[in-house]
C-alpha positions in Angstrom: 0.1 0.1 -0.1 2.6 2.5 1.1 4.9 1.4 -2.2 1.6 2.3 -4.3 1.3 5.5 -2.4 4.8 6.6 -2.8 4.9 6.0 -6.8 1.8 7.9 -7.1 3.2 11.0 -5.2 6.2 10.8 -7.3 4.4 10.5 -10.4 2.5 13.6 -9.6 6.0 15.4 -8.8 7.5 14.5 -11.7 4.3 15.5 -13.6 4.7 19.1 -12.0 8.2 19.2 -12.9 7.8 18.5 -16.7 4.9 21.0 -16.7 6.4 23.7 -15.3 9.6 23.5 -17.1 7.7 23.0 -20.7 5.3 25.8 -19.9 8.4 28.0 -19.5 9.7 30.3 -22.0 12.0 28.6 -24.5 15.5 30.0 -25.3 17.0 30.6 -28.5 20.3 29.1 -28.5 23.4 30.8 -30.2 26.3 28.9 -32.0 28.4 32.1 -32.3 28.6 35.9 -32.4 29.5 36.7 -36.2 28.5 40.5 -36.7 27.2 40.9 -32.9 28.8 43.7 -30.9 29.8 42.6 -27.6 30.3 45.3 -24.9 32.6 44.0 -21.8 33.4 46.4 -18.5 36.2 45.5 -16.8 37.9 44.2 -20.1 41.1 45.0 -19.5 42.3 42.5 -17.6 41.1 39.0 -15.6 37.7 37.3 -16.3 36.3 40.4 -18.3 39.3 40.0 -20.7 39.2 36.2 -21.0 35.5 36.7 -21.9 36.4 39.3 -24.7 39.2 37.0 -26.1 36.5 34.2 -26.4 33.9 36.7 -28.0 36.4 37.5 -30.5 37.1 34.2 -31.4 33.2 33.4 -32.1 33.0 36.4 -34.3 32.1 39.5 -32.4 32.8 42.9 -32.7 34.1 43.7 -29.3 34.6 46.6 -26.8 36.4 46.4 -23.7 35.9 49.3 -21.1 37.9 50.2 -18.1 39.9 53.1 -16.5 43.7 52.3 -17.4 44.5 53.4 -20.6 47.6 51.1 -20.8 46.0 47.9 -19.6 43.0 48.5 -22.1 45.6 48.9 -25.3 47.1 45.8 -24.4 43.8 44.1 -23.7 42.9 45.4 -27.2 46.2 44.1 -28.9 45.5 40.3 -27.2 41.8 40.3 -28.5 42.6 41.3 -32.1 45.1 38.3 -32.1 42.3 36.1 -31.3 39.7 37.5 -33.8 38.6 35.5 -36.7 38.1 38.0 -39.4 39.7 41.2 -40.2 37.0 43.1 -40.5 35.9 42.6 -36.8 36.2 45.8 -35.0 37.9 45.5 -31.8 38.4 49.0 -29.5 38.4 50.2 -25.9 36.6 53.0 -24.3 37.9 54.7 -21.1 34.9 55.2 -18.7 34.3 54.9 -15.1 31.1 52.7 -15.0 30.4 54.2 -11.1 30.4 57.6 -12.5 27.3 59.7 -13.5 24.8 57.8 -15.5 24.8 60.7 -17.8 28.1 59.9 -18.8 27.9 56.4 -19.1 24.7 56.6 -21.4 26.5 59.3 -23.8 29.6 56.7 -24.0 27.5 53.6 -24.8 25.5 55.5 -26.9 28.4 56.9 -29.5 29.8 53.2 -29.3 26.3 51.9 -30.8 26.8 54.4 -33.3 30.2 53.4 -34.4 30.3 49.8 -34.0 26.4 49.0 -33.8 24.0 48.0 -31.0 25.1 46.1 -28.4 23.9 42.4 -28.6 25.8 41.2 -25.5 26.5 43.2 -22.5 29.2 41.5 -19.9 29.2 43.3 -16.7 32.5 42.1 -15.5 33.9 45.4 -13.6 34.3 44.6 -9.7 36.8 44.7 -7.1 37.1 43.4 -3.5 38.6 44.5 -0.3 38.3 42.0 2.6 38.1 42.7 6.0 35.8 42.6 9.1 33.1 44.9 8.7 33.5 47.1 11.6 37.2 47.4 11.0 36.8 48.5 7.1 37.0 52.0 6.1 33.9 53.6 4.9 35.2 55.0 1.9 36.3 51.3 0.9 32.5 49.8 1.6 31.3 52.6 -0.6 33.5 52.0 -3.2 32.7 48.6 -3.7 29.2 49.1 -3.6 29.5 51.5 -6.0 31.7 49.7 -8.4 30.2 45.9 -7.7 26.3 46.9 -7.9 26.1 50.3 -9.8 29.0 49.5 -12.1 26.7 46.3 -13.2 23.2 48.3 -12.9 24.0 51.6 -14.7 25.1 50.1 -18.0 22.3 47.6 -17.9 19.8 50.2 -17.5 21.1 51.5 -20.6 21.3 48.8 -23.0 17.8 47.1 -21.9 15.6 49.6 -23.7 17.3 49.2 -27.1 17.4 45.2 -26.7 13.6 45.0 -25.7 13.0 47.1 -28.7 15.0 44.9 -30.8 13.5 41.7 -29.1 17.0 40.3 -28.7 20.0 40.4 -26.4 22.2 38.8 -23.5 23.1 40.7 -20.6 25.8 38.7 -18.3 26.3 39.7 -14.4 29.6 38.5 -12.8 28.7 38.2 -9.3 30.8 35.7 -7.2 30.3 32.7 -5.0 30.0 35.1 -2.3 26.6 36.0 -3.5 25.5 32.3 -2.8 26.5 32.4 0.9 28.0 34.8 3.1 31.7 34.3 4.0 34.0 35.7 6.7 35.7 38.6 5.5 33.8 39.1 2.5 30.8 41.3 4.6 31.1 44.4 2.6 32.0 42.6 -0.7 28.9 40.1 -0.4 26.6 43.1 0.1 27.2 44.5 -3.5 27.3 40.8 -5.0 23.9 39.9 -3.2 22.6 43.2 -4.7 23.5 42.2 -8.1 22.2 38.7 -7.6 18.8 40.0 -6.3 18.4 42.2 -9.2 19.1 39.6 -11.8 16.6 37.5 -10.1 14.1 39.9 -10.1 15.1 40.6 -13.9 14.5 37.2 -14.9 10.8 37.6 -14.3 10.8 41.2 -16.0 12.6 40.0 -19.3 10.1 37.1 -19.8 8.4 37.2 -23.5 11.0 40.3 -24.0 13.4 38.2 -26.3 16.0 39.6 -24.1 17.8 37.2 -21.4 20.2 37.2 -18.3 23.0 35.0 -17.2 23.9 35.2 -13.7 27.7 34.0 -13.3 29.3 32.9 -9.9 32.8 32.5 -10.4 35.0 31.2 -7.4 38.6 32.5 -6.4 40.1 32.9 -9.9 43.5 33.4 -10.8 43.3 37.2 -11.6 45.3 40.2 -10.8 42.1 41.6 -9.1 42.4 38.4 -6.9 46.2 39.1 -6.2 45.2 42.6 -4.8 42.1 40.9 -2.6 44.6 38.6 -1.1 46.5 41.5 0.5 43.6 42.6 2.5 42.3 39.1 3.2 42.0 38.1 7.2 43.6 34.7 8.0 39.9 33.1 8.7 39.0 34.4 4.9 42.1 32.8 3.3 41.4 29.4 5.2 38.2 29.2 3.8 38.6 30.6 0.2 41.8 28.7 -0.1 39.7 25.3 0.3 38.0 25.7 -2.6 40.6 25.9 -4.8 41.2 28.2 -8.2 39.9 28.5 -11.4 41.6 30.1 -14.3 40.5 33.3 -15.9 40.4 31.7 -19.4 38.3 28.8 -18.2 35.8 31.2 -16.5 35.3 33.6 -19.4 35.0 31.1 -21.9 32.4 29.2 -19.8 30.5 32.1 -19.1 30.5 33.1 -22.5 28.7 29.7 -23.8 26.3 29.3 -20.9 24.7 32.7 -21.8 24.7 31.6 -25.9 22.6 28.6 -24.5 20.2 30.3 -22.4 21.5 29.3 -19.2 20.3 31.6 -16.5 23.0 30.8 -13.6 26.9 29.9 -14.8 28.5 28.0 -12.1 32.1 26.4 -11.6 33.2 23.5 -9.9 31.1 21.1 -7.3 30.8 23.8 -4.6 29.0 26.0 -7.2 26.8 24.0 -8.8 25.7 22.6 -5.1 25.2 26.0 -3.7 23.3 26.9 -7.2 20.7 24.1 -6.7 20.2 24.7 -3.1 20.0 28.9 -3.6 18.9 29.5 -6.6 15.3 30.3 -7.1 15.0 30.4 -11.0 14.3 27.5 -13.0 17.0 26.5 -15.3 16.6 23.3 -16.6 14.6 19.9 -16.1 17.5 18.5 -14.2 17.6 21.3 -11.7 14.1 20.8 -10.9 14.2 17.0 -10.7 17.6 17.1 -8.5 15.8 19.9 -6.2 12.5 17.8 -5.8 14.5 14.5 -5.2 17.6 15.5 -3.3 17.2 18.4 -1.7 17.5 16.9 1.7 20.9 15.3 0.6 22.1 18.3 -0.7 21.3 20.3 2.3 23.6 17.6 4.5 26.6 18.0 2.3 26.3 21.5 2.7 26.3 20.8 6.3 29.3 18.7 5.8 31.0 21.6 4.0 30.1 24.1 6.8 31.4 21.7 9.5 34.6 21.2 7.5 35.0 25.2 7.6 34.3 25.3 11.5 36.8 22.3 11.7 39.4 24.5 10.1 38.8 27.4 12.1 39.0 25.6 15.4 42.1 23.4 14.4 43.8 26.8 13.7 42.5 28.3 17.0 40.9 31.0 15.3 37.6 30.0 17.4 36.5 28.3 20.3 33.2 25.9 20.6 30.4 27.2 22.2 29.9 27.4 26.0 27.2 24.9 27.4 25.5 25.7 30.7 26.6 28.4 31.8 30.5 27.0 31.9 31.8 29.0 28.7 35.2 27.4 27.2 38.1 29.5 28.2 41.1 28.2 26.3 41.4 25.9 23.3 41.3 23.2 22.4 38.4 22.9 24.9 36.9 19.4 26.5 33.3 17.8 26.3 31.2 19.7 28.5 28.6 17.8 30.7 24.9 19.4 29.6 23.0 17.1 32.0 23.0 14.3 34.4 20.3 12.8 36.7 20.6 9.8 38.8 18.0 7.6 40.8 18.1 5.1 43.3 15.7 2.4 44.1 15.8 0.2 47.3 14.6 -3.0 48.3 12.5 -3.1 51.8 14.6 -3.6 54.5 17.4 -2.3 51.9 18.4 -5.8 51.1 19.6 -4.7 47.6 19.3 -1.7 45.4 18.9 -0.6 41.6 20.3 2.4 40.3 20.2 4.6 37.5 22.3 7.0 36.1 22.4 9.3 32.9 24.2 11.8 31.7 24.6 13.9 28.3 28.2 15.0 27.3 28.0 17.9 24.6 30.5 19.2 22.2 30.0 22.0 19.5 29.4 19.4 17.1 28.4 16.1 18.8 26.5 15.0 21.8 26.4 11.6 23.7 23.5 10.4 25.8 24.4 7.6 28.4 21.9 5.7 30.6 23.5 3.3 33.0 21.5 0.5 35.1 23.6 -0.5 38.2 22.1 -3.4 40.3 23.8 -4.2 43.6 23.5 -7.4 45.4 22.4 -7.1 49.3 25.5 -6.3 51.6 26.1 -7.2 55.5 27.2 -5.0 57.8 28.0 -6.5 61.3 29.5 -4.7 64.2 31.2 -6.2 67.3 28.5 -4.6 69.9 25.8 -5.0 67.2 24.2 -3.9 64.0 25.9 -0.3 63.8 25.2 2.2 61.0 28.2 3.4 59.3 28.5 6.6 56.8 30.0 6.3 53.8 30.2 9.1 51.0 30.3 8.5 47.3 33.1 10.0 45.2 32.5 11.9 42.3 33.3 10.7 39.1 36.2 12.6 37.3 35.1 16.0 35.5 31.4 15.7 36.5 29.7 17.2 39.3 29.6 15.4 42.5 27.3 12.4 43.1 25.0 12.4 46.0 26.2 10.6 49.1 24.5 7.6 50.6 24.3 6.4 54.1 25.2 2.6 54.3 23.8 1.1 57.2 22.6 -2.6 57.7 22.8 -4.3 54.4 23.4 -1.4 52.4 25.8 -1.9 49.2 28.8 0.1 49.0 30.1 1.4 45.5 33.2 3.0 45.2 34.9 4.5 41.9 37.6 6.3 43.2 40.4 6.7 40.4 38.1 5.1 37.7 37.6 7.2 34.7 33.9 8.4 33.6 33.6 5.4 31.2 35.2 2.9 33.0 33.1 -0.1 35.0 33.1 0.2 38.9 34.9 -2.8 40.3 34.0 -4.7 43.6 35.0 -3.2 46.8 35.5 -4.5 50.5 35.5 -1.9 53.0 36.2 -1.7 56.8 35.8 1.4 59.1 36.2 1.4 62.6 35.4 -2.1 63.7 32.6 -2.2 61.2 33.0 -5.2 58.5 31.0 -4.0 55.6 31.0 -6.4 52.4 29.2 -5.2 49.5 29.4 -5.6 46.0 28.4 -3.8 42.8 28.1 -5.1 39.2 29.7 -3.5 36.3 27.3 -0.8 34.8 25.1 -2.3 32.2 24.6 -0.1 29.6 21.1 0.2 28.4 21.1 2.6 25.8 23.8 5.2 24.3 23.1 7.5 21.5 25.4 9.6 19.6 24.2 12.6 17.5 26.1 15.4 15.7 25.3 18.6 14.2 25.0 17.1 10.6 22.0 15.3 11.3 23.7 11.7 12.0 22.3 9.7 15.1 24.0 6.3 16.0 22.6 4.3 18.8 23.4 1.1 20.7 
């Protein structure tokens, strides 16, 4: 019965996925850029220049925009060497894309007049200055927001009316993996890139039915001059995180970004981490496989991401950068920290006339990423205490487990068992003990604890029990 219900639910979900995908707008696939005008901001170096080179190799007229004329001149020479036809126009324009919008509009209008309508706009201008947000210069924060967000928004605002009128055109936003996940040291940078992502997600809807489309790229750390400058300001925590993701080449990123845009992909992602995060965090529909993976594997994907988060946290702790969270009001003062007792309980059930007892003991030991729950049952046999002058009560205090809160003491009179755990580690079984005190002969035996239940769980959702 349950199998049939599961099959029905799966069929419904599959049908909905197909319906959503095939009802979405179909994209035109371009195989080349012959005769098209491609404009690249930030095209004098790095990813922007790599994208411009690839566009030229596909037959496009290419304009690169930047502020450094020397770098622009060098980039144009390199792009010309890759063009496939001598009729292709390759030029540059010195422009600050964070300047007044009217100045940007005038420059791009002149370029369209001399070269042709802009068919593809690649917004690659950007920069990153790392640091903890409260320690950063306000001027640096503003500079990054201006370049990373307005440097994308202003040129896009200019080209969209013309593209809509011609009912064709492609816009590419170069964001970052930092626009998918907040990362230590990228607080101000992430703010600008998340704004770029938010703009793109809204434009996906606004551009439906216009013939114009947009591709949002999430490159990871890429071997560019910009990354070298960025590394100069990275805190050690940021270096540990970003360094674990590997390094991509600018040529590969620029080339893939162009081809993803040509075939109509909404997202251009790179490597395992980029694919995982885009599946988890990106909202628009990009492909049927994306829908099916999200429906069937979201729980698994989330688990994998939690593993990655745990790995990052482990790197932090191994480096002594952070200490684990404190529990129950007992903070960790030094690193490395030891497990903390979150809670413990004990109960004792004695038989009539105190001829024997059953004691239960439970405790929870928590670490920052895992917890152990243990419940013990101890059964003690009858004991006999005989004094020379008759039955005489005696007082025996139970020593505490090492590292734990003291265990309540017990009075041992006639037939009261005596349990001693002196010198035994918290996980060791108690031993039989024969004790005498002041002429009182006390005989007691305690069996090794029988563990009735133990569980282990961690922050990744994994639980074991035995």
